[in-house]
VEXRO-14964 format. One record per residue (C-alpha): residue number from 1; residue in one letter; x, y, z. Coordinates in nm, 3 decimals. Last residue first. Example, Ala and Ser with C-alpha at 12.3 -4.5 7.8 and 13.67 -1.06 7.14 Angstrom:
2
+-----+----+---------+---------+---------+
!   i ! aa !      xx !      yy !      zz !
+-----+----+---------+---------+---------+
!   2 !  S !   1.367 !  -0.106 !   0.714 !
!   1 !  A !   1.230 !  -0.450 !   0.780 !
+-----+----+---------+---------+---------+
//
This chain:
212
+-----+----+---------+---------+---------+
!   i ! aa !      xx !      yy !      zz !
+-----+----+---------+---------+---------+
! 212 !  X !   9.826 !   1.134 !   8.541 !
! 211 !  X !  10.126 !   0.997 !   8.743 !
! 210 !  X !   9.915 !   0.939 !   9.050 !
! 209 !  X !  10.077 !   1.026 !   9.398 !
! 208 !  X !  10.027 !   1.403 !   9.350 !
! 207 !  X !   9.680 !   1.366 !   9.213 !
! 206 !  X !   9.508 !   1.468 !   8.892 !
! 205 !  X !   9.849 !   1.609 !   8.774 !
! 204 !  X !   9.866 !   1.933 !   8.588 !
! 203 !  X !   9.955 !   1.987 !   8.225 !
! 202 !  X !  10.212 !   2.145 !   7.992 !
! 201 !  X !  10.336 !   1.961 !   7.683 !
! 200 !  X !  10.216 !   2.202 !   7.413 !
! 199 !  X !  10.182 !   2.085 !   7.071 !
! 198 !  X !  10.387 !   2.277 !   6.807 !
! 197 !  X !  10.206 !   2.484 !   6.560 !
! 196 !  X !  10.279 !   2.368 !   6.204 !
! 195 !  X !  10.623 !   2.349 !   6.040 !
! 194 !  X !  10.602 !   2.353 !   5.666 !
! 193 !  X !  10.682 !   2.025 !   5.496 !
! 192 !  X !  10.408 !   2.031 !   5.237 !
! 191 !  X !  10.142 !   1.841 !   5.414 !
! 190 !  X !   9.813 !   1.825 !   5.236 !
! 189 !  X !   9.665 !   1.732 !   5.578 !
! 188 !  X !   9.410 !   1.487 !   5.422 !
! 187 !  X !   9.685 !   1.261 !   5.300 !
! 186 !  X !   9.826 !   1.234 !   5.666 !
! 185 !  X !   9.469 !   1.149 !   5.795 !
! 184 !  X !   9.428 !   0.887 !   5.517 !
! 183 !  X !   9.734 !   0.703 !   5.652 !
! 182 !  X !  10.007 !   0.570 !   5.426 !
! 181 !  X !  10.223 !   0.885 !   5.507 !
! 180 !  X !  10.243 !   0.762 !   5.865 !
! 179 !  X !  10.379 !   0.426 !   5.777 !
! 178 !  X !  10.631 !   0.579 !   5.524 !
! 177 !  X !  10.756 !   0.827 !   5.791 !
! 176 !  X !  10.797 !   0.541 !   6.047 !
! 175 !  X !  11.012 !   0.339 !   5.792 !
! 174 !  X !  11.206 !   0.642 !   5.691 !
! 173 !  X !  11.309 !   0.696 !   6.044 !
! 172 !  X !  11.151 !   0.979 !   6.241 !
! 171 !  X !  11.349 !   1.309 !   6.321 !
! 170 !  X !  11.196 !   1.483 !   6.027 !
! 169 !  X !  10.850 !   1.446 !   6.172 !
! 168 !  X !  10.946 !   1.630 !   6.482 !
! 167 !  X !  11.066 !   1.941 !   6.298 !
! 166 !  X !  10.780 !   1.920 !   6.047 !
! 165 !  X !  10.515 !   1.936 !   6.304 !
! 164 !  X !  10.186 !   1.794 !   6.178 !
! 163 !  X !   9.888 !   1.980 !   6.327 !
! 162 !  X !   9.584 !   1.752 !   6.312 !
! 161 !  X !   9.832 !   1.473 !   6.233 !
! 160 !  X !   9.969 !   1.501 !   6.587 !
! 159 !  X !  10.325 !   1.450 !   6.692 !
! 158 !  X !  10.357 !   1.510 !   7.077 !
! 157 !  X !  10.651 !   1.640 !   7.259 !
! 156 !  X !  10.855 !   1.585 !   7.577 !
! 155 !  X !  11.225 !   1.692 !   7.508 !
! 154 !  X !  11.465 !   1.402 !   7.551 !
! 153 !  X !  11.718 !   1.357 !   7.837 !
! 152 !  X !  11.525 !   1.382 !   8.162 !
! 151 !  X !  11.735 !   1.408 !   8.477 !
! 150 !  X !  11.708 !   1.093 !   8.670 !
! 149 !  X !  11.433 !   1.040 !   8.943 !
! 148 !  X !  11.529 !   1.098 !   9.319 !
! 147 !  X !  11.615 !   0.868 !   9.598 !
! 146 !  X !  11.266 !   0.908 !   9.745 !
! 145 !  X !  11.093 !   0.856 !   9.417 !
! 144 !  X !  11.286 !   0.522 !   9.383 !
! 143 !  X !  11.175 !   0.403 !   9.720 !
! 142 !  X !  10.824 !   0.516 !   9.633 !
! 141 !  X !  10.805 !   0.252 !   9.353 !
! 140 !  X !  10.742 !   0.398 !   9.001 !
! 139 !  X !  10.401 !   0.291 !   8.882 !
! 138 !  X !  10.349 !  -0.016 !   8.662 !
! 137 !  X !  10.368 !  -0.087 !   8.287 !
! 136 !  X !  10.375 !  -0.428 !   8.132 !
! 135 !  X !  10.476 !  -0.611 !   7.808 !
! 134 !  X !  10.697 !  -0.356 !   7.641 !
! 133 !  X !  10.853 !  -0.539 !   7.354 !
! 132 !  X !  11.224 !  -0.543 !   7.266 !
! 131 !  X !  11.273 !  -0.710 !   6.909 !
! 130 !  X !  11.576 !  -0.933 !   6.830 !
! 129 !  X !  11.722 !  -0.993 !   6.484 !
! 128 !  X !  11.997 !  -1.255 !   6.489 !
! 127 !  X !  11.851 !  -1.451 !   6.194 !
! 126 !  X !  11.568 !  -1.247 !   6.021 !
! 125 !  X !  11.217 !  -1.371 !   6.136 !
! 124 !  X !  11.261 !  -1.174 !   6.461 !
! 123 !  X !  11.335 !  -1.330 !   6.803 !
! 122 !  X !  11.131 !  -1.173 !   7.079 !
! 121 !  X !  11.270 !  -1.004 !   7.392 !
! 120 !  X !  11.072 !  -0.895 !   7.700 !
! 119 !  X !  11.081 !  -0.545 !   7.858 !
! 118 !  X !  10.879 !  -0.469 !   8.171 !
! 117 !  X !  10.830 !  -0.085 !   8.221 !
! 116 !  X !  10.846 !   0.100 !   8.543 !
! 115 !  X !  10.686 !   0.446 !   8.512 !
! 114 !  X !  10.771 !   0.816 !   8.472 !
! 113 !  X !  10.557 !   1.085 !   8.318 !
! 112 !  X !  10.699 !   1.347 !   8.065 !
! 111 !  X !  10.397 !   1.303 !   7.836 !
! 110 !  X !  10.107 !   1.079 !   7.980 !
! 109 !  X !   9.878 !   1.395 !   8.024 !
! 108 !  X !   9.904 !   1.448 !   7.642 !
! 107 !  X !   9.645 !   1.166 !   7.612 !
! 106 !  X !   9.377 !   1.397 !   7.751 !
! 105 !  X !   9.128 !   1.245 !   8.017 !
! 104 !  X !   8.803 !   1.438 !   8.060 !
! 103 !  X !   8.568 !   1.157 !   8.010 !
! 102 !  X !   8.797 !   0.892 !   8.163 !
! 101 !  X !   8.830 !   1.090 !   8.471 !
! 100 !  X !   8.457 !   1.130 !   8.499 !
!  99 !  X !   8.384 !   0.756 !   8.440 !
!  98 !  X !   8.650 !   0.666 !   8.704 !
!  97 !  X !   8.972 !   0.549 !   8.578 !
!  96 !  X !   9.116 !   0.241 !   8.734 !
!  95 !  X !   9.419 !   0.234 !   8.971 !
!  94 !  X !   9.786 !   0.217 !   8.969 !
!  93 !  X !   9.860 !   0.483 !   8.723 !
!  92 !  X !  10.062 !   0.259 !   8.499 !
!  91 !  X !   9.826 !  -0.041 !   8.533 !
!  90 !  X !   9.532 !   0.191 !   8.436 !
!  89 !  X !   9.726 !   0.332 !   8.134 !
!  88 !  X !   9.819 !  -0.027 !   8.030 !
!  87 !  X !   9.459 !  -0.160 !   8.047 !
!  86 !  X !   9.314 !   0.148 !   7.868 !
!  85 !  X !   9.575 !   0.126 !   7.587 !
!  84 !  X !   9.557 !  -0.249 !   7.556 !
!  83 !  X !   9.184 !  -0.239 !   7.474 !
!  82 !  X !   8.944 !  -0.482 !   7.629 !
!  81 !  X !   8.758 !  -0.207 !   7.814 !
!  80 !  X !   8.735 !  -0.001 !   7.494 !
!  79 !  X !   8.902 !   0.334 !   7.534 !
!  78 !  X !   9.037 !   0.333 !   7.186 !
!  77 !  X !   9.346 !   0.455 !   7.000 !
!  76 !  X !   9.495 !   0.131 !   6.902 !
!  75 !  X !   9.834 !   0.125 !   7.065 !
!  74 !  X !  10.194 !   0.094 !   6.948 !
!  73 !  X !  10.481 !   0.044 !   7.195 !
!  72 !  X !  10.819 !   0.198 !   7.175 !
!  71 !  X !  11.166 !   0.166 !   7.349 !
!  70 !  X !  11.454 !   0.403 !   7.378 !
!  69 !  X !  11.795 !   0.352 !   7.518 !
!  68 !  X !  11.942 !   0.657 !   7.692 !
!  67 !  X !  12.212 !   0.845 !   7.521 !
!  66 !  X !  12.590 !   0.800 !   7.549 !
!  65 !  X !  12.635 !   0.790 !   7.175 !
!  64 !  X !  12.719 !   0.422 !   7.191 !
!  63 !  X !  12.384 !   0.378 !   7.360 !
!  62 !  X !  12.339 !   0.390 !   7.735 !
!  61 !  X !  12.193 !   0.170 !   8.001 !
!  60 !  X !  12.459 !   0.224 !   8.272 !
!  59 !  X !  12.663 !  -0.096 !   8.339 !
!  58 !  X !  12.579 !  -0.257 !   8.666 !
!  57 !  X !  12.620 !  -0.608 !   8.542 !
!  56 !  X !  12.245 !  -0.678 !   8.542 !
!  55 !  X !  12.191 !  -0.364 !   8.337 !
!  54 !  X !  12.178 !  -0.015 !   8.479 !
!  53 !  X !  11.923 !   0.264 !   8.501 !
!  52 !  X !  11.725 !   0.484 !   8.260 !
!  51 !  X !  11.500 !   0.414 !   7.958 !
!  50 !  X !  11.365 !   0.669 !   7.727 !
!  49 !  X !  11.007 !   0.597 !   7.636 !
!  48 !  X !  10.810 !   0.629 !   7.315 !
!  47 !  X !  10.438 !   0.576 !   7.281 !
!  46 !  X !  10.298 !   0.510 !   6.932 !
!  45 !  X !   9.937 !   0.585 !   6.850 !
!  44 !  X !   9.713 !   0.399 !   6.598 !
!  43 !  X !   9.375 !   0.447 !   6.446 !
!  42 !  X !   9.240 !   0.127 !   6.314 !
!  41 !  X !   9.182 !  -0.042 !   5.982 !
!  40 !  X !   9.098 !  -0.416 !   5.960 !
!  39 !  X !   9.220 !  -0.720 !   5.769 !
!  38 !  X !   9.115 !  -1.059 !   5.900 !
!  37 !  X !   9.372 !  -1.343 !   5.875 !
!  36 !  X !   9.384 !  -1.415 !   6.244 !
!  35 !  X !   9.449 !  -1.034 !   6.302 !
!  34 !  X !   9.564 !  -0.808 !   6.028 !
!  33 !  X !   9.603 !  -0.425 !   6.076 !
!  32 !  X !   9.597 !  -0.141 !   5.824 !
!  31 !  X !   9.671 !   0.189 !   5.995 !
!  30 !  X !   9.467 !   0.495 !   6.058 !
!  29 !  X !   9.679 !   0.781 !   6.177 !
!  28 !  X !  10.025 !   0.740 !   6.332 !
!  27 !  X !   9.986 !   0.993 !   6.594 !
!  26 !  X !  10.306 !   0.991 !   6.792 !
!  25 !  X !  10.344 !   1.025 !   7.166 !
!  24 !  X !  10.693 !   1.114 !   7.283 !
!  23 !  X !  10.885 !   1.160 !   7.609 !
!  22 !  X !  10.739 !   0.873 !   7.815 !
!  21 !  X !  10.994 !   0.821 !   8.100 !
!  20 !  X !  11.135 !   0.479 !   8.202 !
!  19 !  X !  11.266 !   0.289 !   8.498 !
!  18 !  X !  11.334 !  -0.068 !   8.395 !
!  17 !  X !  11.206 !  -0.419 !   8.452 !
!  16 !  X !  11.372 !  -0.696 !   8.240 !
!  15 !  X !  11.513 !  -0.764 !   7.898 !
!  14 !  X !  11.783 !  -0.529 !   7.770 !
!  13 !  X !  11.673 !  -0.242 !   7.542 !
!  12 !  X !  11.747 !  -0.341 !   7.182 !
!  11 !  X !  12.080 !  -0.277 !   7.013 !
!  10 !  X !  12.093 !  -0.124 !   6.660 !
!   9 !  X !  12.430 !  -0.204 !   6.486 !
!   8 !  X !  12.274 !  -0.386 !   6.197 !
!   7 !  X !  12.048 !  -0.090 !   6.115 !
!   6 !  X !  11.679 !  -0.114 !   6.154 !
!   5 !  X !  11.628 !   0.197 !   6.364 !
!   4 !  X !  11.268 !   0.230 !   6.459 !
!   3 !  X !  11.302 !   0.580 !   6.580 !
!   2 !  X !  11.570 !   0.835 !   6.514 !
!   1 !  X !  11.647 !   1.058 !   6.819 !
+-----+----+---------+---------+---------+
//
């Protein structure tokens, strides 16, 4: 699945609340950010969800290739109390992390986990361009769990700059590849295109009723 498709035929995920599964976490390395005119450098992660369900007209949320829509959100890799990553993860699991849970938490625990995502649309600077933004994450309601979750479509995997996997990297769009290659972590890998060890996605839940 190519990420960050900028083609004219690309359709964003419809606005609203959707059932989604996190199937990819991408280490983007240290990226340049600008806030209120101030330039800073922060380590970034990209979460990728596949979206399941129907739109307001009852039409399945599928692309022209009959695949689930995907939506992404970038996070600064920090556990700071004001950080969006911590806030979203706590909202997703439905409770705050204890100090002990926070200490031993591994980001890979989010892989293959389901949630409800709220998507809002924002007009881009280019006429007709619309961006789908993930503005909220919540646990999956028990009613949906009782009915049964959909069959996952995409393989759950992590792209880490400590072990860059060529097979995963090659699926990224040119835009995303360029962003990652700007990071000092990428340059430090001396990456030459050989596949590295693939990250394992196996893990146990902390609690049966909590997604991670």
